[in-house]
N, C-alpha and C positions, 0 to 999 in steps of 0.2 A: 560815709566818711571820706577823705581825700588823704591821700598817702603822699608827702612830698621829701624827695631824696636830695638832700642838699651837698655842696661841694664849696670849697672854699675859693674856688675859681667859677670861670664862666660868668653865667648871671649874677652868681652872688660873689662876685670877685672883691676881695677885701673885707667883706661882712663878717665871715665865720674864720675861726681858725682850723676847724676839722669839719669833716662833713658826717653826715647822719640821716635820720630818718624823723621827719615831723608828721604828727597826725594831727589833723583837722576834724572836730566833731561837727557836722553839716546839719542842721536844722530846717529843711526845706517845705515844713507842713504848710499846707496852702489853707485858705479861709475866703469867704467871699465877703464882699462889704455889702452895706444895705441896697445898693444898686445891683447886687449878683456878680459884681468884678472881682476875680481871684486877686488876692495879696499873699504875701509871705507872713506868716503869723508872727515872726521874731524879727521883722524889719524894724527900721527906727521910727515909723509912723504907726505902728500896730499897737493895738490895747495893752499888749503884755511886755513891750518895750521897757527895760530897765537902764536908765541912764548910769546907774552905780556900777555896770559891768558885770553885777554878779547873777544877772537872771537870763533869761533866755537869748542866744544870739544866733543869726544865721550861720557864723563861722566862730567856732572856738577852739583855741590850740589847746591839744591835749597835753596835759602835764603842766599847765598854767605857767608856759615859757618857762620851765626849767633846764632846757637843754634839749638835745637831739637823742634819738635812742641809736645805740650801737651794738655792736657783735654781743648775740645772747641775749640782750633785753627781751624781757617778755612782757607784752602789754596786754592787760586784760581788766576785769573789773575793779581791780584796786589802782589802776591809775587814774590821777584826777583827769575828771572831765571827759573820761570814756564811755560812761554811760549815756543812755538816752532819756529824753526829759519825761518826767510824767506830767500827768493833768494839772498838778500846781506849778510847773515849771522848775524842779528840781531834778537835778540829774542822780535817778535813783533806779532806772531801768537797765538790768544786763543786756547787753548787746548780743550777746551770744556768741561773741567772738574773741578769739585770742590770736594777738599777732606776734610772731617771734622775727626776731631781725638774726638770720643765720649768720651772714657775713656781709661784711664792707671790705673790698678791694684795699689792698695795700696803697696803691695809686688814687683810691676812692673813686673811681670811675664807676662802679658797679656796685650793687646794693642787692642782696637775695633775701627775700622775707619768706615766711609761711603763715599763712592766714587759714584757722582751722574753726570751724563750728564747736561749740561747747555741748552739742548734742551727741 
């Protein structure tokens, strides 16, 4: 996973009206081609690539682009796209993590989160 705290200024100046946390699901699974060279199994040239944007991806935005997470949001197994891929390329395996956005500062310069394992 990649956690990305965005604000409406700085690198994202004018792109967003408010700050929040975005979470990216990352699939960096490697396989070897017929020559033994490693490749990312979900890249655009792999056998599992799906041009419909519904299959496996190296990077996928959790929550299907439905906005950022903010104060009090809890992200876990019910969040769209938060699960790991199964052997059929479907997002069905629980990550074992829960992420809570504890606070985003009033001036949106700080974001505090808690990451817990479900064990």
